[in-house]
PDB file of the backbone (N, CA, C, O) and the ligand in Angstrom, with CONECT records:
HET     ZN  A 101       1
ATOM      1  N   MET A   1       0.783  -1.098   0.115  1.00  0.00           N
ATOM      2  CA  MET A   1      -0.072   0.020   0.008  1.00  0.00           C
ATOM      3  C   MET A   1       0.842   1.165  -0.008  1.00  0.00           C
ATOM      4  O   MET A   1       1.851   1.130   0.696  1.00  0.00           O
ATOM      5  N   ILE A   2       0.578   2.190  -0.755  1.00  0.00           N
ATOM      6  CA  ILE A   2       1.408   3.386  -1.008  1.00  0.00           C
ATOM      7  C   ILE A   2       1.021   4.327   0.193  1.00  0.00           C
ATOM      8  O   ILE A   2      -0.151   4.526   0.511  1.00  0.00           O
ATOM      9  N   ARG A   3       1.999   4.835   0.775  1.00  0.00           N
ATOM     10  CA  ARG A   3       1.675   5.680   1.940  1.00  0.00           C
ATOM     11  C   ARG A   3       2.137   7.204   1.568  1.00  0.00           C
ATOM     12  O   ARG A   3       3.157   7.336   0.892  1.00  0.00           O
ATOM     13  N   TYR A   4       1.528   8.171   1.926  1.00  0.00           N
ATOM     14  CA  TYR A   4       1.945   9.469   1.761  1.00  0.00           C
ATOM     15  C   TYR A   4       1.946  10.212   3.244  1.00  0.00           C
ATOM     16  O   TYR A   4       1.350   9.818   4.246  1.00  0.00           O
ATOM     17  N   ASP A   5       2.723  11.316   3.121  1.00  0.00           N
ATOM     18  CA  ASP A   5       2.841  12.188   4.366  1.00  0.00           C
ATOM     19  C   ASP A   5       2.510  13.433   3.871  1.00  0.00           C
ATOM     20  O   ASP A   5       2.949  13.865   2.805  1.00  0.00           O
ATOM     21  N   CYS A   6       1.676  14.090   4.676  1.00  0.00           N
ATOM     22  CA  CYS A   6       1.377  15.697   4.328  1.00  0.00           C
ATOM     23  C   CYS A   6       2.513  16.256   4.333  1.00  0.00           C
ATOM     24  O   CYS A   6       3.262  16.145   5.303  1.00  0.00           O
ATOM     25  N   ASP A   7       2.847  16.984   3.198  1.00  0.00           N
ATOM     26  CA  ASP A   7       4.100  17.902   3.046  1.00  0.00           C
ATOM     27  C   ASP A   7       4.151  19.036   3.940  1.00  0.00           C
ATOM     28  O   ASP A   7       5.216  19.650   3.999  1.00  0.00           O
ATOM     29  N   ARG A   8       3.046  19.466   4.738  1.00  0.00           N
ATOM     30  CA  ARG A   8       3.180  20.581   5.578  1.00  0.00           C
ATOM     31  C   ARG A   8       3.140  20.051   6.932  1.00  0.00           C
ATOM     32  O   ARG A   8       3.914  20.616   7.705  1.00  0.00           O
ATOM     33  N   CYS A   9       2.416  19.085   7.428  1.00  0.00           N
ATOM     34  CA  CYS A   9       2.592  18.592   8.926  1.00  0.00           C
ATOM     35  C   CYS A   9       2.992  17.233   8.982  1.00  0.00           C
ATOM     36  O   CYS A   9       3.232  16.807  10.112  1.00  0.00           O
ATOM     37  N   GLY A  10       3.109  16.515   8.107  1.00  0.00           N
ATOM     38  CA  GLY A  10       3.687  15.167   8.241  1.00  0.00           C
ATOM     39  C   GLY A  10       2.830  14.010   8.569  1.00  0.00           C
ATOM     40  O   GLY A  10       3.243  12.869   8.778  1.00  0.00           O
ATOM     41  N   GLU A  11       1.423  14.456   8.598  1.00  0.00           N
ATOM     42  CA  GLU A  11       0.507  13.365   8.916  1.00  0.00           C
ATOM     43  C   GLU A  11       0.343  12.454   7.668  1.00  0.00           C
ATOM     44  O   GLU A  11       0.209  12.805   6.496  1.00  0.00           O
ATOM     45  N   ALA A  12       0.395  10.910   8.316  1.00  0.00           N
ATOM     46  CA  ALA A  12       0.406   9.796   7.275  1.00  0.00           C
ATOM     47  C   ALA A  12      -0.879   9.656   6.543  1.00  0.00           C
ATOM     48  O   ALA A  12      -1.881   9.829   7.238  1.00  0.00           O
ATOM     49  N   MET A  13      -1.030   9.431   5.516  1.00  0.00           N
ATOM     50  CA  MET A  13      -2.186   9.214   4.596  1.00  0.00           C
ATOM     51  C   MET A  13      -2.071   8.033   3.673  1.00  0.00           C
ATOM     52  O   MET A  13      -0.948   7.656   3.339  1.00  0.00           O
ATOM     53  N   SER A  14      -3.093   7.454   3.258  1.00  0.00           N
ATOM     54  CA  SER A  14      -2.953   6.506   2.157  1.00  0.00           C
ATOM     55  C   SER A  14      -3.219   6.945   0.794  1.00  0.00           C
ATOM     56  O   SER A  14      -3.498   8.137   0.669  1.00  0.00           O
ATOM     57  N   ALA A  15      -3.189   6.223  -0.249  1.00  0.00           N
ATOM     58  CA  ALA A  15      -3.346   6.855  -1.666  1.00  0.00           C
ATOM     59  C   ALA A  15      -4.711   7.170  -1.851  1.00  0.00           C
ATOM     60  O   ALA A  15      -4.996   8.167  -2.514  1.00  0.00           O
ATOM     61  N   ASN A  16      -5.653   6.413  -1.324  1.00  0.00           N
ATOM     62  CA  ASN A  16      -7.078   6.757  -1.658  1.00  0.00           C
ATOM     63  C   ASN A  16      -7.694   7.404  -0.338  1.00  0.00           C
ATOM     64  O   ASN A  16      -8.917   7.415  -0.203  1.00  0.00           O
ATOM     65  N   ASP A  17      -6.950   7.883   0.529  1.00  0.00           N
ATOM     66  CA  ASP A  17      -7.422   8.467   1.759  1.00  0.00           C
ATOM     67  C   ASP A  17      -8.322   9.799   1.368  1.00  0.00           C
ATOM     68  O   ASP A  17      -7.953  10.674   0.585  1.00  0.00           O
ATOM     69  N   THR A  18      -9.503   9.772   2.034  1.00  0.00           N
ATOM     70  CA  THR A  18     -10.487  10.984   1.703  1.00  0.00           C
ATOM     71  C   THR A  18      -9.752  12.242   2.411  1.00  0.00           C
ATOM     72  O   THR A  18     -10.055  13.392   2.090  1.00  0.00           O
ATOM     73  N   ASN A  19      -8.853  11.986   3.309  1.00  0.00           N
ATOM     74  CA  ASN A  19      -8.285  13.186   3.942  1.00  0.00           C
ATOM     75  C   ASN A  19      -7.042  13.785   3.219  1.00  0.00           C
ATOM     76  O   ASN A  19      -6.395  14.731   3.665  1.00  0.00           O
ATOM     77  N   ARG A  20      -6.755  13.071   1.948  1.00  0.00           N
ATOM     78  CA  ARG A  20      -5.589  13.494   1.295  1.00  0.00           C
ATOM     79  C   ARG A  20      -5.981  14.371   0.058  1.00  0.00           C
ATOM     80  O   ARG A  20      -6.887  14.096  -0.728  1.00  0.00           O
ATOM     81  N   TYR A  21      -5.152  15.487   0.002  1.00  0.00           N
ATOM     82  CA  TYR A  21      -5.368  16.584  -1.113  1.00  0.00           C
ATOM     83  C   TYR A  21      -4.085  16.840  -1.862  1.00  0.00           C
ATOM     84  O   TYR A  21      -2.974  16.583  -1.399  1.00  0.00           O
ATOM     85  N   ILE A  22      -4.312  17.363  -3.048  1.00  0.00           N
ATOM     86  CA  ILE A  22      -3.068  17.701  -3.937  1.00  0.00           C
ATOM     87  C   ILE A  22      -3.131  19.008  -4.010  1.00  0.00           C
ATOM     88  O   ILE A  22      -4.167  19.456  -4.501  1.00  0.00           O
ATOM     89  N   ALA A  23      -2.128  19.943  -3.582  1.00  0.00           N
ATOM     90  CA  ALA A  23      -1.852  21.317  -3.892  1.00  0.00           C
ATOM     91  C   ALA A  23      -0.924  21.550  -4.894  1.00  0.00           C
ATOM     92  O   ALA A  23       0.096  20.862  -4.837  1.00  0.00           O
ATOM     93  N   LYS A  24      -1.032  22.417  -5.873  1.00  0.00           N
ATOM     94  CA  LYS A  24      -0.068  22.783  -7.000  1.00  0.00           C
ATOM     95  C   LYS A  24       0.085  24.306  -6.887  1.00  0.00           C
ATOM     96  O   LYS A  24      -0.813  25.113  -6.645  1.00  0.00           O
ATOM     97  N   LEU A  25       1.271  24.531  -7.088  1.00  0.00           N
ATOM     98  CA  LEU A  25       1.785  25.953  -7.144  1.00  0.00           C
ATOM     99  C   LEU A  25       2.687  26.138  -8.340  1.00  0.00           C
ATOM    100  O   LEU A  25       3.708  25.466  -8.480  1.00  0.00           O
ATOM    101  N   GLU A  26       2.286  27.085  -9.224  1.00  0.00           N
ATOM    102  CA  GLU A  26       3.141  27.523 -10.343  1.00  0.00           C
ATOM    103  C   GLU A  26       3.480  28.981 -10.238  1.00  0.00           C
ATOM    104  O   GLU A  26       2.628  29.813  -9.928  1.00  0.00           O
ATOM    105  N   VAL A  27       4.689  29.276 -10.490  1.00  0.00           N
ATOM    106  CA  VAL A  27       5.384  30.514 -10.393  1.00  0.00           C
ATOM    107  C   VAL A  27       6.040  30.822 -11.651  1.00  0.00           C
ATOM    108  O   VAL A  27       6.992  30.119 -11.992  1.00  0.00           O
ATOM    109  N   TYR A  28       5.609  31.893 -12.468  1.00  0.00           N
ATOM    110  CA  TYR A  28       6.225  32.201 -13.786  1.00  0.00           C
ATOM    111  C   TYR A  28       6.231  33.681 -14.025  1.00  0.00           C
ATOM    112  O   TYR A  28       5.471  34.425 -13.405  1.00  0.00           O
ATOM    113  N   ALA A  29       7.054  34.097 -14.887  1.00  0.00           N
ATOM    114  CA  ALA A  29       7.300  35.501 -15.173  1.00  0.00           C
ATOM    115  C   ALA A  29       5.977  36.014 -15.822  1.00  0.00           C
ATOM    116  O   ALA A  29       5.238  35.350 -16.549  1.00  0.00           O
ATOM    117  N   ALA A  30       5.815  37.252 -15.453  1.00  0.00           N
ATOM    118  CA  ALA A  30       4.452  37.737 -15.559  1.00  0.00           C
ATOM    119  C   ALA A  30       4.577  38.805 -16.910  1.00  0.00           C
ATOM    120  O   ALA A  30       3.593  39.434 -17.298  1.00  0.00           O
ATOM    121  N   ALA A  31       5.780  38.908 -17.497  1.00  0.00           N
ATOM    122  CA  ALA A  31       5.922  39.913 -18.504  1.00  0.00           C
ATOM    123  C   ALA A  31       5.235  39.488 -19.757  1.00  0.00           C
ATOM    124  O   ALA A  31       5.200  38.311 -20.117  1.00  0.00           O
ATOM    125  N   SER A  32       4.685  40.480 -20.418  1.00  0.00           N
ATOM    126  CA  SER A  32       3.927  40.123 -21.644  1.00  0.00           C
ATOM    127  C   SER A  32       4.731  40.169 -22.820  1.00  0.00           C
ATOM    128  O   SER A  32       5.693  40.936 -22.847  1.00  0.00           O
ATOM    129  N   PRO A  33       4.387  39.254 -24.051  1.00  0.00           N
ATOM    130  CA  PRO A  33       5.222  39.118 -25.077  1.00  0.00           C
ATOM    131  C   PRO A  33       5.763  40.433 -25.554  1.00  0.00           C
ATOM    132  O   PRO A  33       5.067  41.427 -25.349  1.00  0.00           O
ATOM    133  N   ILE A  34       6.952  40.571 -26.184  1.00  0.00           N
ATOM    134  CA  ILE A  34       7.523  41.742 -26.642  1.00  0.00           C
ATOM    135  C   ILE A  34       7.031  41.832 -27.974  1.00  0.00           C
ATOM    136  O   ILE A  34       7.008  40.865 -28.736  1.00  0.00           O
ATOM    137  N   ASP A  35       6.548  43.236 -28.337  1.00  0.00           N
ATOM    138  CA  ASP A  35       6.078  43.681 -29.519  1.00  0.00           C
ATOM    139  C   ASP A  35       7.174  44.252 -30.472  1.00  0.00           C
ATOM    140  O   ASP A  35       7.658  45.364 -30.264  1.00  0.00           O
ATOM    141  N   VAL A  36       7.523  43.535 -31.432  1.00  0.00           N
ATOM    142  CA  VAL A  36       8.804  43.863 -32.194  1.00  0.00           C
ATOM    143  C   VAL A  36       8.225  44.525 -33.541  1.00  0.00           C
ATOM    144  O   VAL A  36       7.353  43.968 -34.207  1.00  0.00           O
ATOM    145  N   SER A  37       8.784  45.752 -33.874  1.00  0.00           N
ATOM    146  CA  SER A  37       8.411  46.241 -35.043  1.00  0.00           C
ATOM    147  C   SER A  37       9.597  46.089 -36.140  1.00  0.00           C
ATOM    148  O   SER A  37      10.756  45.778 -35.865  1.00  0.00           O
ATOM    149  N   ILE A  38       9.098  46.359 -37.408  1.00  0.00           N
ATOM    150  CA  ILE A  38      10.349  46.192 -38.441  1.00  0.00           C
ATOM    151  C   ILE A  38      11.535  47.059 -38.107  1.00  0.00           C
ATOM    152  O   ILE A  38      12.657  46.661 -38.418  1.00  0.00           O
ATOM    153  N   ASP A  39      11.358  48.313 -37.445  1.00  0.00           N
ATOM    154  CA  ASP A  39      12.485  49.175 -37.001  1.00  0.00           C
ATOM    155  C   ASP A  39      13.219  48.635 -36.069  1.00  0.00           C
ATOM    156  O   ASP A  39      14.374  49.050 -35.966  1.00  0.00           O
ATOM    157  N   ASP A  40      12.788  47.670 -35.235  1.00  0.00           N
ATOM    158  CA  ASP A  40      13.458  47.051 -34.154  1.00  0.00           C
ATOM    159  C   ASP A  40      14.334  46.168 -34.626  1.00  0.00           C
ATOM    160  O   ASP A  40      15.375  46.000 -33.991  1.00  0.00           O
ATOM    161  N   THR A  41      14.095  45.430 -35.826  1.00  0.00           N
ATOM    162  CA  THR A  41      14.774  44.401 -36.284  1.00  0.00           C
ATOM    163  C   THR A  41      16.187  44.701 -36.657  1.00  0.00           C
ATOM    164  O   THR A  41      17.045  43.818 -36.675  1.00  0.00           O
ATOM    165  N   LYS A  42      16.459  46.099 -36.992  1.00  0.00           N
ATOM    166  CA  LYS A  42      17.828  46.646 -37.369  1.00  0.00           C
ATOM    167  C   LYS A  42      18.743  46.311 -36.216  1.00  0.00           C
ATOM    168  O   LYS A  42      19.808  45.733 -36.432  1.00  0.00           O
ATOM    169  N   SER A  43      18.364  46.654 -34.997  1.00  0.00           N
ATOM    170  CA  SER A  43      19.167  46.364 -33.950  1.00  0.00           C
ATOM    171  C   SER A  43      19.096  45.127 -33.284  1.00  0.00           C
ATOM    172  O   SER A  43      19.766  44.967 -32.264  1.00  0.00           O
ATOM    173  N   ALA A  44      18.271  44.098 -33.784  1.00  0.00           N
ATOM    174  CA  ALA A  44      18.204  42.811 -33.265  1.00  0.00           C
ATOM    175  C   ALA A  44      19.458  41.995 -33.038  1.00  0.00           C
ATOM    176  O   ALA A  44      19.655  41.463 -31.945  1.00  0.00           O
ATOM    177  N   PRO A  45      20.367  41.875 -34.108  1.00  0.00           N
ATOM    178  CA  PRO A  45      21.460  41.191 -33.912  1.00  0.00           C
ATOM    179  C   PRO A  45      22.377  41.674 -32.752  1.00  0.00           C
ATOM    180  O   PRO A  45      22.981  40.810 -32.117  1.00  0.00           O
ATOM    181  N   SER A  46      22.523  42.914 -32.443  1.00  0.00           N
ATOM    182  CA  SER A  46      23.399  43.305 -31.318  1.00  0.00           C
ATOM    183  C   SER A  46      22.576  42.998 -30.035  1.00  0.00           C
ATOM    184  O   SER A  46      23.146  42.454 -29.089  1.00  0.00           O
ATOM    185  N   GLN A  47      21.406  43.288 -29.970  1.00  0.00           N
ATOM    186  CA  GLN A  47      20.530  42.905 -28.620  1.00  0.00           C
ATOM    187  C   GLN A  47      20.572  41.451 -28.465  1.00  0.00           C
ATOM    188  O   GLN A  47      20.593  41.001 -27.319  1.00  0.00           O
ATOM    189  N   LEU A  48      20.588  40.601 -29.542  1.00  0.00           N
ATOM    190  CA  LEU A  48      20.595  39.151 -29.575  1.00  0.00           C
ATOM    191  C   LEU A  48      21.836  38.837 -28.828  1.00  0.00           C
ATOM    192  O   LEU A  48      21.778  38.198 -27.777  1.00  0.00           O
ATOM    193  N   ARG A  49      23.009  39.280 -29.349  1.00  0.00           N
ATOM    194  CA  ARG A  49      24.327  39.125 -28.826  1.00  0.00           C
ATOM    195  C   ARG A  49      24.366  39.275 -27.252  1.00  0.00           C
ATOM    196  O   ARG A  49      24.824  38.477 -26.434  1.00  0.00           O
ATOM    197  N   GLU A  50      23.775  40.485 -27.041  1.00  0.00           N
ATOM    198  CA  GLU A  50      23.871  40.884 -25.603  1.00  0.00           C
ATOM    199  C   GLU A  50      23.000  39.943 -24.903  1.00  0.00           C
ATOM    200  O   GLU A  50      23.400  39.723 -23.760  1.00  0.00           O
ATOM    201  N   VAL A  51      21.980  39.344 -25.213  1.00  0.00           N
ATOM    202  CA  VAL A  51      21.246  38.430 -24.326  1.00  0.00           C
ATOM    203  C   VAL A  51      21.997  37.181 -24.343  1.00  0.00           C
ATOM    204  O   VAL A  51      21.989  36.515 -23.308  1.00  0.00           O
ATOM    205  N   ILE A  52      22.690  36.730 -25.425  1.00  0.00           N
ATOM    206  CA  ILE A  52      23.513  35.468 -25.344  1.00  0.00           C
ATOM    207  C   ILE A  52      24.528  35.493 -24.346  1.00  0.00           C
ATOM    208  O   ILE A  52      24.695  34.539 -23.586  1.00  0.00           O
ATOM    209  N   GLU A  53      25.314  36.679 -24.298  1.00  0.00           N
ATOM    210  CA  GLU A  53      26.377  36.995 -23.443  1.00  0.00           C
ATOM    211  C   GLU A  53      25.814  36.923 -21.985  1.00  0.00           C
ATOM    212  O   GLU A  53      26.464  36.347 -21.113  1.00  0.00           O
ATOM    213  N   GLN A  54      24.694  37.466 -21.739  1.00  0.00           N
ATOM    214  CA  GLN A  54      24.106  37.556 -20.297  1.00  0.00           C
ATOM    215  C   GLN A  54      23.809  35.999 -19.941  1.00  0.00           C
ATOM    216  O   GLN A  54      23.955  35.645 -18.771  1.00  0.00           O
ATOM    217  N   LEU A  55      23.428  35.137 -20.846  1.00  0.00           N
ATOM    218  CA  LEU A  55      22.982  33.817 -20.746  1.00  0.00           C
ATOM    219  C   LEU A  55      24.168  33.031 -20.342  1.00  0.00           C
ATOM    220  O   LEU A  55      24.122  32.179 -19.455  1.00  0.00           O
ATOM    221  N   LYS A  56      25.349  33.369 -21.084  1.00  0.00           N
ATOM    222  CA  LYS A  56      26.509  32.531 -20.829  1.00  0.00           C
ATOM    223  C   LYS A  56      26.956  32.659 -19.503  1.00  0.00           C
ATOM    224  O   LYS A  56      27.587  31.726 -19.006  1.00  0.00           O
ATOM    225  N   ASN A  57      26.704  33.758 -18.808  1.00  0.00           N
ATOM    226  CA  ASN A  57      27.243  33.820 -17.375  1.00  0.00           C
ATOM    227  C   ASN A  57      26.291  33.758 -16.415  1.00  0.00           C
ATOM    228  O   ASN A  57      26.533  34.043 -15.242  1.00  0.00           O
ATOM    229  N   ALA A  58      25.147  33.386 -16.837  1.00  0.00           N
ATOM    230  CA  ALA A  58      23.958  33.257 -15.776  1.00  0.00           C
ATOM    231  C   ALA A  58      24.015  31.811 -15.164  1.00  0.00           C
ATOM    232  O   ALA A  58      24.627  30.930 -15.766  1.00  0.00           O
ATOM    233  N   ASP A  59      23.372  31.556 -13.953  1.00  0.00           N
ATOM    234  CA  ASP A  59      23.274  30.421 -13.360  1.00  0.00           C
ATOM    235  C   ASP A  59      21.993  29.717 -14.027  1.00  0.00           C
ATOM    236  O   ASP A  59      20.932  30.342 -14.030  1.00  0.00           O
ATOM    237  N   PRO A  60      22.069  28.296 -14.653  1.00  0.00           N
ATOM    238  CA  PRO A  60      20.943  27.804 -15.286  1.00  0.00           C
ATOM    239  C   PRO A  60      19.775  27.576 -14.109  1.00  0.00           C
ATOM    240  O   PRO A  60      18.599  27.697 -14.450  1.00  0.00           O
ATOM    241  N   GLY A  61      20.053  27.297 -12.934  1.00  0.00           N
ATOM    242  CA  GLY A  61      19.002  27.320 -11.878  1.00  0.00           C
ATOM    243  C   GLY A  61      18.390  28.433 -11.694  1.00  0.00           C
ATOM    244  O   GLY A  61      17.169  28.441 -11.536  1.00  0.00           O
ATOM    245  N   GLU A  62      19.166  29.628 -11.681  1.00  0.00           N
ATOM    246  CA  GLU A  62      18.518  31.006 -11.439  1.00  0.00           C
ATOM    247  C   GLU A  62      17.596  31.325 -12.615  1.00  0.00           C
ATOM    248  O   GLU A  62      16.507  31.867 -12.425  1.00  0.00           O
ATOM    249  N   ILE A  63      18.051  30.976 -13.880  1.00  0.00           N
ATOM    250  CA  ILE A  63      17.317  31.487 -15.176  1.00  0.00           C
ATOM    251  C   ILE A  63      15.978  30.670 -14.973  1.00  0.00           C
ATOM    252  O   ILE A  63      14.897  31.229 -15.155  1.00  0.00           O
ATOM    253  N   GLU A  64      16.060  29.285 -14.578  1.00  0.00           N
ATOM    254  CA  GLU A  64      14.706  28.504 -14.314  1.00  0.00           C
ATOM    255  C   GLU A  64      13.851  28.945 -13.228  1.00  0.00           C
ATOM    256  O   GLU A  64      12.629  28.802 -13.282  1.00  0.00           O
ATOM    257  N   ASP A  65      14.446  29.473 -12.250  1.00  0.00           N
ATOM    258  CA  ASP A  65      13.606  30.022 -11.155  1.00  0.00           C
ATOM    259  C   ASP A  65      12.748  31.247 -11.505  1.00  0.00           C
ATOM    260  O   ASP A  65      11.605  31.470 -11.108  1.00  0.00           O
ATOM    261  N   LYS A  66      13.552  32.048 -12.370  1.00  0.00           N
ATOM    262  CA  LYS A  66      12.898  33.424 -12.966  1.00  0.00           C
ATOM    263  C   LYS A  66      11.937  33.035 -14.060  1.00  0.00           C
ATOM    264  O   LYS A  66      11.087  33.882 -14.335  1.00  0.00           O
ATOM    265  N   THR A  67      11.923  31.890 -14.741  1.00  0.00           N
ATOM    266  CA  THR A  67      10.886  31.950 -15.700  1.00  0.00           C
ATOM    267  C   THR A  67       9.702  30.939 -15.366  1.00  0.00           C
ATOM    268  O   THR A  67       8.528  31.223 -15.602  1.00  0.00           O
ATOM    269  N   TYR A  68      10.063  29.862 -14.858  1.00  0.00           N
ATOM    270  CA  TYR A  68       8.886  28.880 -14.587  1.00  0.00           C
ATOM    271  C   TYR A  68       9.466  27.819 -13.570  1.00  0.00           C
ATOM    272  O   TYR A  68      10.531  27.212 -13.680  1.00  0.00           O
ATOM    273  N   ARG A  69       8.522  27.727 -12.542  1.00  0.00           N
ATOM    274  CA  ARG A  69       8.677  26.667 -11.412  1.00  0.00           C
ATOM    275  C   ARG A  69       7.403  26.186 -11.224  1.00  0.00           C
ATOM    276  O   ARG A  69       6.455  26.952 -11.395  1.00  0.00           O
ATOM    277  N   SER A  70       7.200  24.887 -10.855  1.00  0.00           N
ATOM    278  CA  SER A  70       5.989  24.256 -10.441  1.00  0.00           C
ATOM    279  C   SER A  70       6.367  23.353  -9.190  1.00  0.00           C
ATOM    280  O   SER A  70       7.472  22.839  -9.019  1.00  0.00           O
ATOM    281  N   PHE A  71       5.229  23.237  -8.309  1.00  0.00           N
ATOM    282  CA  PHE A  71       5.481  22.541  -7.111  1.00  0.00           C
ATOM    283  C   PHE A  71       4.120  21.732  -6.979  1.00  0.00           C
ATOM    284  O   PHE A  71       3.067  22.194  -7.417  1.00  0.00           O
ATOM    285  N   ARG A  72       4.199  20.566  -6.383  1.00  0.00           N
ATOM    286  CA  ARG A  72       3.068  19.764  -6.071  1.00  0.00           C
ATOM    287  C   ARG A  72       3.261  19.242  -4.833  1.00  0.00           C
ATOM    288  O   ARG A  72       4.323  18.695  -4.535  1.00  0.00           O
ATOM    289  N   PHE A  73       2.274  19.360  -4.016  1.00  0.00           N
ATOM    290  CA  PHE A  73       2.311  18.796  -2.518  1.00  0.00           C
ATOM    291  C   PHE A  73       1.165  17.902  -2.245  1.00  0.00           C
ATOM    292  O   PHE A  73       0.074  18.076  -2.789  1.00  0.00           O
ATOM    293  N   ASP A  74       1.391  16.993  -1.447  1.00  0.00           N
ATOM    294  CA  ASP A  74       0.251  16.115  -0.749  1.00  0.00           C
ATOM    295  C   ASP A  74      -0.090  16.938   0.556  1.00  0.00           C
ATOM    296  O   ASP A  74       0.784  17.360   1.314  1.00  0.00           O
ATOM    297  N   VAL A  75      -1.252  17.098   0.718  1.00  0.00           N
ATOM    298  CA  VAL A  75      -1.607  17.728   2.155  1.00  0.00           C
ATOM    299  C   VAL A  75      -2.806  17.082   2.741  1.00  0.00           C
ATOM    300  O   VAL A  75      -3.676  16.612   2.007  1.00  0.00           O
ATOM    301  N   CYS A  76      -2.892  17.037   4.093  1.00  0.00           N
ATOM    302  CA  CYS A  76      -4.143  16.454   4.864  1.00  0.00           C
ATOM    303  C   CYS A  76      -5.254  17.464   4.773  1.00  0.00           C
ATOM    304  O   CYS A  76      -5.051  18.562   4.256  1.00  0.00           O
ATOM    305  N   ASP A  77      -6.410  17.122   5.257  1.00  0.00           N
ATOM    306  CA  ASP A  77      -7.534  17.939   5.172  1.00  0.00           C
ATOM    307  C   ASP A  77      -7.312  19.272   6.031  1.00  0.00           C
ATOM    308  O   ASP A  77      -7.646  20.379   5.608  1.00  0.00           O
ATOM    309  N   ASN A  78      -6.738  19.066   7.233  1.00  0.00           N
ATOM    310  CA  ASN A  78      -6.473  20.230   8.043  1.00  0.00           C
ATOM    311  C   ASN A  78      -5.570  21.296   7.317  1.00  0.00           C
ATOM    312  O   ASN A  78      -5.794  22.504   7.396  1.00  0.00           O
ATOM    313  N   CYS A  79      -4.603  20.785   6.656  1.00  0.00           N
ATOM    314  CA  CYS A  79      -3.554  21.651   5.957  1.00  0.00           C
ATOM    315  C   CYS A  79      -4.188  22.318   4.815  1.00  0.00           C
ATOM    316  O   CYS A  79      -3.911  23.485   4.535  1.00  0.00           O
ATOM    317  N   ARG A  80      -5.092  21.568   4.096  1.00  0.00           N
ATOM    318  CA  ARG A  80      -5.862  22.193   2.939  1.00  0.00           C
ATOM    319  C   ARG A  80      -6.573  23.405   3.447  1.00  0.00           C
ATOM    320  O   ARG A  80      -6.546  24.478   2.844  1.00  0.00           O
ATOM    321  N   LYS A  81      -7.206  23.212   4.565  1.00  0.00           N
ATOM    322  CA  LYS A  81      -8.035  24.485   5.037  1.00  0.00           C
ATOM    323  C   LYS A  81      -7.073  25.514   5.344  1.00  0.00           C
ATOM    324  O   LYS A  81      -7.430  26.674   5.136  1.00  0.00           O
ATOM    325  N   HIS A  82      -5.996  25.316   5.771  1.00  0.00           N
ATOM    326  CA  HIS A  82      -5.000  26.409   6.049  1.00  0.00           C
ATOM    327  C   HIS A  82      -4.531  27.050   4.763  1.00  0.00           C
ATOM    328  O   HIS A  82      -4.436  28.274   4.673  1.00  0.00           O
ATOM    329  N   LEU A  83      -4.259  26.294   3.841  1.00  0.00           N
ATOM    330  CA  LEU A  83      -3.771  26.758   2.504  1.00  0.00           C
ATOM    331  C   LEU A  83      -4.789  27.517   1.783  1.00  0.00           C
ATOM    332  O   LEU A  83      -4.394  28.453   1.087  1.00  0.00           O
ATOM    333  N   ILE A  84      -6.170  27.234   1.845  1.00  0.00           N
ATOM    334  CA  ILE A  84      -7.267  27.892   1.136  1.00  0.00           C
ATOM    335  C   ILE A  84      -7.395  29.191   2.071  1.00  0.00           C
ATOM    336  O   ILE A  84      -7.571  30.261   1.489  1.00  0.00           O
ATOM    337  N   ALA A  85      -7.335  29.186   3.203  1.00  0.00           N
ATOM    338  CA  ALA A  85      -7.580  30.496   4.114  1.00  0.00           C
ATOM    339  C   ALA A  85      -6.399  31.349   3.933  1.00  0.00           C
ATOM    340  O   ALA A  85      -6.579  32.554   4.108  1.00  0.00           O
ATOM    341  N   ASN A  86      -5.181  30.933   3.604  1.00  0.00           N
ATOM    342  CA  ASN A  86      -4.078  31.798   3.605  1.00  0.00           C
ATOM    343  C   ASN A  86      -3.107  31.231   2.645  1.00  0.00           C
ATOM    344  O   ASN A  86      -2.097  30.692   3.096  1.00  0.00           O
ATOM    345  N   PRO A  87      -3.303  31.294   1.378  1.00  0.00           N
ATOM    346  CA  PRO A  87      -2.399  30.495   0.315  1.00  0.00           C
ATOM    347  C   PRO A  87      -1.037  30.928   0.379  1.00  0.00           C
ATOM    348  O   PRO A  87      -0.172  30.096   0.107  1.00  0.00           O
ATOM    349  N   LEU A  88      -0.640  32.302   0.751  1.00  0.00           N
ATOM    350  CA  LEU A  88       0.560  32.785   0.724  1.00  0.00           C
ATOM    351  C   LEU A  88       1.344  32.765   2.071  1.00  0.00           C
ATOM    352  O   LEU A  88       2.463  33.258   2.208  1.00  0.00           O
ATOM    353  N   GLN A  89       0.619  32.126   3.068  1.00  0.00           N
ATOM    354  CA  GLN A  89       0.950  32.058   4.262  1.00  0.00           C
ATOM    355  C   GLN A  89       1.341  33.422   4.986  1.00  0.00           C
ATOM    356  O   GLN A  89       2.239  33.457   5.827  1.00  0.00           O
ATOM    357  N   ARG A  90       0.731  34.354   4.669  1.00  0.00           N
ATOM    358  CA  ARG A  90       0.966  35.805   5.186  1.00  0.00           C
ATOM    359  C   ARG A  90       0.864  35.833   6.672  1.00  0.00           C
ATOM    360  O   ARG A  90       0.008  35.177   7.265  1.00  0.00           O
ATOM    361  N   ASN A  91       1.752  36.606   7.288  1.00  0.00           N
ATOM    362  CA  ASN A  91       1.730  36.737   8.615  1.00  0.00           C
ATOM    363  C   ASN A  91       0.810  38.006   8.963  1.00  0.00           C
ATOM    364  O   ASN A  91       1.208  39.159   8.800  1.00  0.00           O
ATOM    365  N   GLU A  92      -0.427  37.687   9.446  1.00  0.00           N
ATOM    366  CA  GLU A  92      -1.449  38.781   9.702  1.00  0.00           C
ATOM    367  C   GLU A  92      -0.890  39.600  10.655  1.00  0.00           C
ATOM    368  O   GLU A  92      -1.326  40.751  10.674  1.00  0.00           O
ATOM    369  N   ASN A  93       0.143  39.242  11.619  1.00  0.00           N
ATOM    370  CA  ASN A  93       0.638  40.163  12.495  1.00  0.00           C
ATOM    371  C   ASN A  93       1.627  41.118  12.123  1.00  0.00           C
ATOM    372  O   ASN A  93       1.951  42.018  12.897  1.00  0.00           O
ATOM    373  N   ALA A  94       2.150  40.980  10.945  1.00  0.00           N
ATOM    374  CA  ALA A  94       3.243  41.680  10.099  1.00  0.00           C
ATOM    375  C   ALA A  94       2.781  43.078   9.568  1.00  0.00           C
ATOM    376  O   ALA A  94       3.575  43.929   9.167  1.00  0.00           O
ATOM    377  N   LYS A  95       1.488  43.228   9.601  1.00  0.00           N
ATOM    378  CA  LYS A  95       0.853  44.581   8.933  1.00  0.00           C
ATOM    379  C   LYS A  95       1.404  45.684   9.797  1.00  0.00           C
ATOM    380  O   LYS A  95       1.115  46.857   9.562  1.00  0.00           O
TER     381      LYS A  95
HETATM  382 ZN    ZN A 101      -1.206  18.268   7.262  1.00  0.00          ZN2+
END
């Protein structure tokens, strides 16, 4: 039998446990697509070389973190309630 532990509190759950939920989180860059005009293409080779140089020196993990990351968690019913009530786990006392 496959067992799961809640990724938030550690509670043990079975695969078909009615107390088991899956929480997914996606974080990705919010920038809109770049609108390129014909005039912009004149400077494109130099801009492209600049981007390539920046990428040569960049950390691949950091590039991935900045563009797209997804997470999947198994959570128990109690932790599901906490996540829905406060998805970003904001500290209400920090205001
Ligand atoms: Zn839990």
